[in-house]
Each structure stands twice: as structure tokens, then as C-alpha cells.
C-alpha positions in Angstrom: 19.4 10.5 -5.5 18.8 12.2 -2.2 21.4 12.6 0.6 20.6 13.2 4.3 23.0 14.2 7.2 21.4 12.9 10.4 22.0 13.9 13.9 20.1 11.4 16.1 16.5 10.3 16.9 16.0 13.6 18.7 17.9 15.8 16.2 14.7 17.3 14.6 13.5 20.8 15.2 10.0 22.3 15.4 8.6 22.9 12.0 7.7 26.5 11.1 4.6 25.5 9.2 2.0 22.7 9.2 3.4 19.4 7.8 1.4 18.6 4.7 1.1 14.8 4.0 -1.0 15.6 0.9 -2.7 12.4 -0.2 -0.4 10.0 1.7 -1.8 8.1 4.6 1.5 6.4 5.1 3.3 9.8 5.5 0.7 11.0 8.0 0.7 7.9 10.2 4.4 7.4 10.3 4.9 11.1 11.1 2.6 10.6 14.1 4.9 8.0 15.5 8.0 9.9 14.8 6.8 13.2 16.2 5.1 12.0 19.3 8.4 11.6 21.2 10.0 14.8 20.1 10.4 17.9 22.3 8.3 20.3 20.2 4.9 21.1 18.9 3.8 20.1 15.3 0.7 19.9 13.2 0.0 17.3 10.5 -2.6 17.9 7.7 -3.4 16.5 4.3 -5.7 17.0 1.3 -9.5 16.7 1.4 -9.3 13.0 0.8 -6.8 12.3 3.5 -8.8 14.3 6.0 -11.6 11.8 5.7 -9.4 8.8 6.5 -9.3 7.2 10.0 -6.3 8.2 12.2 -7.7 7.1 15.6 -6.3 3.6 15.3 -2.8 5.1 15.3 -3.5 7.8 17.9 -4.8 5.3 20.5 -1.6 3.3 21.1 0.5 6.4 20.8 -1.5 8.0 23.6 -1.0 4.9 25.7 2.7 5.5 25.3 2.2 9.1 26.7 1.8 11.0 23.4 -0.4 14.2 23.4 -2.3 14.3 20.2 -5.4 16.4 19.6 -7.8 16.9 16.7 -11.3 16.7 15.4 -13.6 13.9 16.7 -11.1 13.0 19.4 -8.3 12.9 16.9 -10.1 10.7 14.5 -9.3 12.9 11.5 -6.6 15.2 10.3 -5.5 17.9 11.0 -3.8 16.7 14.2 -1.7 18.6 16.6 1.1 16.9 18.5 2.9 18.1 21.6 5.9 16.0 21.9 6.4 14.1 25.2 8.7 11.6 26.8 7.3 8.2 25.8 7.1 5.0 27.7 7.3 1.5 26.4 4.1 -0.5 25.5 2.9 -4.0 24.8 0.5 -3.6 21.9 -1.5 -6.1 19.9 -2.4 -5.0 16.5 -6.3 -5.0 16.2 -6.0 -5.5 12.4 -3.2 -6.2 9.9 -1.8 -2.7 9.2 1.8 -1.9 8.2 1.1 1.8 8.8 -0.2 1.3 12.3 2.6 -1.1 13.1 5.3 1.2 11.7 4.0 4.2 13.7 4.3 2.3 16.9 7.7 1.0 16.0 9.0 4.5 15.3 7.5 5.7 18.6 9.1 2.7 20.3 12.5 3.9 19.1 11.9 7.1 20.9 10.7 5.6 24.2 12.3 4.3 27.3 12.8 0.5 27.4 11.5 -2.2 25.0 8.3 -1.9 23.1 6.6 -5.1 22.1 4.2 -5.4 19.2 2.1 -8.6 18.7 1.1 -9.0 15.0 -1.4 -11.9 14.7 -1.5 -11.6 10.8 1.6 -10.6 9.0 1.6 -7.2 7.2 4.3 -5.4 5.1 7.6 -5.4 6.9 9.7 -2.8 5.0 10.1 -0.7 8.1 11.5 -3.6 10.2 13.9 -4.6 7.4 15.2 -1.0 6.9 15.7 -0.4 10.6 17.5 -3.7 11.0 19.7 -2.8 7.9 20.5 0.5 9.6 21.6 -1.2 12.8 18.5 -0.6 15.1 17.8 -3.1 17.8 14.7 -4.6 16.4 13.9 -8.3 16.5 11.0 -10.5 15.3 10.2 -13.8 17.0 7.2 -15.5 15.2 4.4 -13.0 15.7 6.1 -10.6 18.2 8.3 -7.6 17.2 10.5 -6.1 19.9 12.0 -2.6 19.6 14.6 -1.2 21.9 14.2 2.4 22.6 16.8 5.2 22.2 19.3 3.1 20.3 21.6 4.5 17.6 21.6 3.8 13.8 24.4 3.7 11.3 24.3 5.9 8.2 24.2 3.7 5.1 23.4 3.9 1.4 19.9 2.7 0.6 18.9 1.7 -2.9 15.2 1.5 -3.3 13.9 -1.4 -5.4 11.3 -1.1 -8.1 7.9 -0.8 -6.5 5.9 -4.1 -6.8 2.5 -2.4 -6.6 3.3 -0.2 -9.5 4.7 -3.1 -11.5 1.4 -5.0 -11.0 -0.4 -2.7 -13.5 1.9 -3.9 -16.3 1.8 -7.5 -15.0 -2.0 -7.3 -15.4 -1.8 -5.7 -18.8 0.6 -8.4 -20.1 -1.6 -11.2 -18.7 -4.7 -9.8 -20.5 -3.4 -8.5 -23.8 -3.2 -10.9 -26.8 0.3 -12.1 -27.7 2.0 -9.9 -25.2 5.1 -10.3 -23.1 6.9 -8.0 -20.7 10.1 -8.2 -18.7 10.4 -6.0 -15.6 13.8 -6.0 -13.9 14.9 -5.2 -10.3 11.4 -5.4 -8.8 11.1 -5.8 -5.0 9.6 -9.2 -4.1 9.3 -8.8 -0.4 7.2 -11.8 0.8 4.8 -9.5 2.5 4.1 -7.7 -0.8 3.7 -10.4 -3.5 0.2 -11.6 -2.7 -1.0 -10.4 -6.1 1.8 -12.4 -7.8 0.7 -15.6 -6.0 -3.0 -14.9 -6.8 -2.3 -14.3 -10.5 -0.3 -17.5 -10.6 -3.2 -19.4 -9.0 -5.4 -17.9 -11.7 -3.1 -19.5 -14.3 -0.9 -16.5 -15.1 2.3 -17.1 -17.0 4.7 -15.4 -14.7 8.4 -16.3 -14.2 10.5 -14.9 -11.3 14.2 -15.1 -12.0 17.6 -13.3 -11.3 16.7 -13.2 -7.6 19.1 -11.3 -5.3 19.1 -9.2 -2.1 19.9 -5.5 -1.7 19.7 -3.4 1.4 17.9 -6.2 3.3 15.2 -6.5 0.6 14.8 -9.3 -2.0 14.3 -8.3 -5.6 14.1 -10.1 -9.0 13.2 -9.8 -12.6 9.6 -10.7 -13.7 8.7 -12.1 -17.1 5.0 -12.1 -17.9 3.0 -13.2 -20.9 -0.5 -13.6 -22.2 -2.5 -16.1 -20.2 -5.8 -18.0 -20.0 -7.0 -17.2 -16.5 -9.4 -19.0 -14.2 -11.5 -17.7 -11.3 -10.2 -18.2 -7.7 -11.3 -17.4 -4.1 -9.3 -14.8 -2.2 -9.5 -15.5 1.5 -9.5 -12.8 4.3 -6.0 -13.9 5.5 -4.6 -13.1 2.0 -5.8 -9.5 2.0 -3.0 -7.8 4.0 -0.4 -8.8 1.3 -2.4 -7.8 -1.7 -4.7 -5.0 -0.3 -3.6 -2.4 -2.9 -3.9 -4.8 -5.8 -7.6 -5.8 -5.2 -8.8 -3.5 -8.0 -6.5 -5.4 -10.4 -7.8 -8.7 -9.1 -11.3 -7.5 -10.0 -10.1 -6.7 -13.6 -8.4 -10.1 -14.0 -11.6 -11.7 -12.7 -13.7 -10.1 -15.5 -11.6 -12.0 -18.0 -11.1 -15.3 -16.1 -13.1 -18.4 -16.7 -15.3 -19.1 -13.6 -16.1 -17.4 -10.4 -13.7 -15.1 -8.5 -14.6 -14.2 -4.9 -12.9 -11.6 -2.7 -13.7 -11.6 1.0 -12.3 -9.8 4.1 -11.3 -6.6 2.3 -13.5 -4.1 4.2 -10.4 -2.0 4.7 -10.8 -0.9 1.1 -13.8 1.1 2.1 -11.6 3.6 3.9 -8.7 4.0 1.4 -8.3 7.1 -0.9 -11.8 6.2 -2.0 -14.3 3.4 -1.2 -12.5 1.1 -3.5 -15.0 -1.7 -3.3 -17.7 0.7 -4.4 -15.4 2.2 -7.1 -14.8 -1.2 -8.5 -18.5 -2.1 -8.7 -19.6 1.3 -10.1 -16.9 1.4 -12.8 -17.1 -2.2 -14.0 -20.9 -2.1 -14.1 -20.5 0.9 -16.4 -18.3 -1.2 -18.6 -21.0 -3.9 -18.8 -19.8 -6.3 -16.1 -22.4 -8.2 -14.0 -20.9 -8.5 -10.5 -22.1 -8.8 -6.9 -21.0 -6.2 -4.3 -20.3 -7.5 -0.7 -19.6 -5.4 2.4 -16.1 -6.8 2.4 -15.5 -7.6 -1.2 -17.2 -8.8 -4.4 -18.1 -11.8 -6.6 -17.4 -11.8 -10.4 -18.1 -14.6 -12.8 -16.2 -14.4 -16.0 -15.3 -14.1 -18.7 -17.3 -11.0 -19.6 -16.7 -8.6 -22.4 -15.7 -5.1 -21.3 -17.3 -2.2 -23.2 -15.6 1.2 -23.4 -17.4 3.7 -21.1 -17.0 6.9 -19.1 -15.7 5.8 -15.7 -14.5 7.6 -12.5 -11.2 7.6 -10.8 -12.9 9.0 -7.6 -9.6 10.9 -7.1 -7.9 7.5 -6.3 -4.7 6.8 -8.1 -5.0 3.0 -8.0 -8.6 3.1 -9.4 -7.4 5.5 -12.2 -4.6 3.2 -13.3 -6.8 0.0 -13.0 -9.4 1.6 -15.3 -6.7 2.5 -17.7 -5.6 -1.1 -18.0 -9.3 -2.1 -18.3 -9.6 0.4 -21.2 -6.9 -1.6 -23.1 -9.0 -4.7 -22.9 -12.4 -3.1 -23.5 -14.2 -2.7 -26.9 -14.4 1.0 -27.8 -13.2 4.1 -26.1 -12.8 4.5 -22.3 -12.8 7.9 -20.7 -11.5 8.2 -17.1 -12.5 11.3 -15.2 -9.8 13.0 -13.0 -7.2 10.6 -14.5 -4.3 12.8 -13.5 -4.4 11.5 -9.9 -2.3 8.6 -11.1 0.7 10.9 -10.5 0.2 10.6 -6.7 2.1 7.3 -6.7 3.3 6.6 -10.3 4.1 9.8 -12.2 5.6 7.8 -15.2 2.6 5.5 -15.5 1.0 7.2 -18.6 4.2 7.5 -20.5 5.2 4.0 -19.7 1.8 2.7 -20.7 2.0 4.5 -24.1 5.5 3.0 -24.6 4.3 -0.5 -23.8 1.4 -0.2 -26.2 3.8 1.1 -28.9 6.3 -1.7 -28.3 3.5 -4.3 -28.2 
């Protein structure tokens, strides 16, 4: 449990040192929005992986609001220096579905004069909007338009964070693929903008029950019951990608064991995650004996195919590491994952929970 005593939107002070986002793109991009309207100087940096990821898409709208942000390649990459300024409202159309970009502009909008308007053609994760509404901020959504009133006050409240759906998906996939398995996962967030993997797995024939639904702190949650399933191939369309972007590696794993062809298109954003996840999927599954076709924006897999234990790479990417661990459970023989410890970036208890699940199973 963590407690905060807030002052107001402008109650922060200049940091003495560089702010280290480590491996978190979300942290870096949200900080850009939050710090752009402050009255001081700050610098955001990250690890070697985060320093390769694009930041310009966030910097551009913030500059239009009056922010002063400088960095390498015209602020394309971290580290970035921010000299806080008085911000003005903006009307901004998201060029791609991105909750991180949207949230950075929302946070900057809270610090600006007047009403900021964000047009979101394709829905993306909306945790930021839900939380701010819960805290009393003046934020409204009308169809595809989000409106944020600048310089309004929040109310301090207790926030209970639901179980992370993306983390739960690794065990959902394991239960679907393992023989005679069943798992019950309580109090998992089922935000409609997050459960694309759940819907895709159900379309593939997954035995998944969602029950004990409730709402807490403006977020829906439920208990998931999952059991072994005979899966079939499906086609993932580009418009589905924003709500299952982080689970695409697991879709690839399910596809290797599903009957028929699975196609994923419109996922080129995976090329600029913690690793090139499309390439990581292709390289690793080929090492495990899978015949698949790589596309610029996805892949095609015809299953079922037998997985063979192999030496595979995490590419320093936590989601790739955990996906390959689940693949190793299904494979014949031993699987070795290089730099596996990176799973701790997002799910420190993953390995111990996986061991417990295997033992219980």
C-alpha cells in the first residue's frame, strides 16, 4: 500500500537528478505530459532499450501546446530535457491508436488554459480517463472525442488497483494449452479496452468463463475460469490490435496449437516495442520448429504444429520472455530462455506463480 499527500497540479518541485523511467515507455511518455506544464526544468531518461523507442509522436502535440522539449534527433529519443511552460489548449487528432500518447496529452491538458479536445478515431485503453473521472477531474467523452478542462481540482480518494489483465493472460494461455488443466483467477480487471485477447481466445474456441462481475474505483473486474481447449485458427484484423497489442505474442503461441490458419495484420507497432516483437516471435518459434510466415505488420501460422524444446531469446523483452516460458511448457524437451530475468520488469512473481501452477497441476 502506498499513500500520497497531494498539493495540486502545480505542487511539484524541480527534481535534483535525472528522472529514470528505466524500461517503461508508459512512464516516460506520461511524465512528458505531466512535466511540460510545470514551472521548472527536468530531464527524463531510460535504459538502453527505452532510448531506442520513439518519443516524437508525444513531443509533437505537446510542443503545439507550448511545451519546450529538447533531445536527440529533434527529441525523437530519450534522454529528453523539458523546460516547463504555460500551456495552451489544443484540438488534437490521434494519428494512431495509442493510450500512452492520448494520456500524455490529457495530462498536459489538465495543466493548460481552457478545454483540450482529443479526437480518437480508434478506441485505445482508457484507464487514464476512468481514473481522472473517479478523482473528480472535468473530463468527458462523447463518442470519439475526449474533452479535458484545464486547471481543475481533484479529490483525494482511495484507489484499489485490480489484477492486471495482461499478466493474467499468460496463465490463461497456459490453461488453454495444457492437458486436463483448469485455473481460476479472481479480481482481474476486465476493462473493455483491455480484453481483446479474451475475445480472441474465445473465438478460437477457448473454454473461458467470466463471472462474479463488479466495479471498483471506476474499473470493471471479474473472476476468470479457464480450462483446456481445442482451439481453431482465426484472423485478427487491424482494428482489433489496439485492445490486444501486448498479447499478440500469446496469440502466436495459441496459433501454433490451433487447428487451421491464424493471421495477424495491422500490428506494425510491435516493431517498436521493447523489442521488435514480430521478429522475436518469428525467430523463436522457428527455433522451436514452427513453420510460419513473417509479415511487415504481423504473421501467418497454420497449426497445429509440434513445438520442440530449444534455446530461445527474450531479446530483453519481458513479454517475449514470459511467452516463451509458456511455450516451453507445451514443447517436447527442454527449453532455455536467454536473459529470462527481464520478466521482472512487469511481473516479478511470474516465475514463482508458474512453478506453483505446475505443481498444483
